N, C-alpha and C positions, 0 to 999 in steps of 0.2 A: 504493498501502501504507500502510498506517494505521499510525502507529506503534507500540502496544501489539498490529498484528495481529505489527510485524518483533522488533516485545522477549518472544510466544512461541515466534511461530521461537527464537528466538536459550536461549530459555527449555528447549526441546526436544532441541535443539541441546548446548545448553551440560549434557543434565541422559543425555545418550548416552558423551559424549565423559564425563565427570567422573566416570559408573559404572565405564567401563572404567579408569579410572585405580585407581579405588578398589577392584577388583576384582584390578590386577594388584599394587598396589600390599602390603594389606594382605590378599589372597590368602583375601579370608573372600564367600558371600556376603552378606551382612550390610547391611555400611558401603555395599557397591556396589546393592545392588534399594533400596533408603534413598534415596540422596543422589540414583537416577537418576528413584523412584517421583515426589521431592519433586519435584522441578522437574521434574514433569511434570503433576504437581499445578500448581503454579505454571503454565504455560505453560497450560492448562487455564483457570483461574479465572481469566487473561490474558485470552485469545480467550474465556469468556463473557463479558465485562466492556465487551467489543463488541462481541459477537451471543447476543445474550437469547432463543434460539429453542429447543425442545424438545430438536432437536437434538447443540446444544449442551450445553444444562443435561444430557439425556441419556449423553453422552464426561461432561461434570467426572463425575457421581456415577461415572457406569463406574472409570475412575480413582480415582478414590479410597477407595469398591469392594476394588477390588483394591490399593491400597496399606497399607487395616490385615488383609485374609485374608493377604497374604502375608510383614507383616509381622510379623506377626501366631505365624503358624502357622515361622517360620526361628525365633522366641523361643524357642517349648515347648520342653517337653520332655517327649518322646514313651516317656521309659521309667517314668516316673512312671506308679503304677495313678490313675485321672479317680477314681475312688472311693475313694480315701480318700487322708483329711487329711496333708498332709505334719505328720513331727513335729521342731520346735525343739529346738536340742541345746541 
C-alpha cells in the first residue's frame, strides 16, 4: 500500500469520526457536514494524486459538487423570498 493511499484512508476515517464528534458537540448538522465533507474532499484529492484515472477524477468531482451543494443548502435562508431583495436596516 502506498503511503498516500494510506493517508487518504486516514483522512476519510477522520472525516467520519470528526464529523460525528462535531454533530455531538455542536448539535448542529452544518459544522458536522462541513468537517466531514472537507476531509472527504482531502481524501479524494490525495487519492487522485496517486490514481489519475477518469473514475478517480469523477469521484473527486462528485464529492466537491456534493460538498458545495450541501453547504449552500444548509446555509440558505429558506424563509426569504427569492425574488425580493433584502432591505438593510
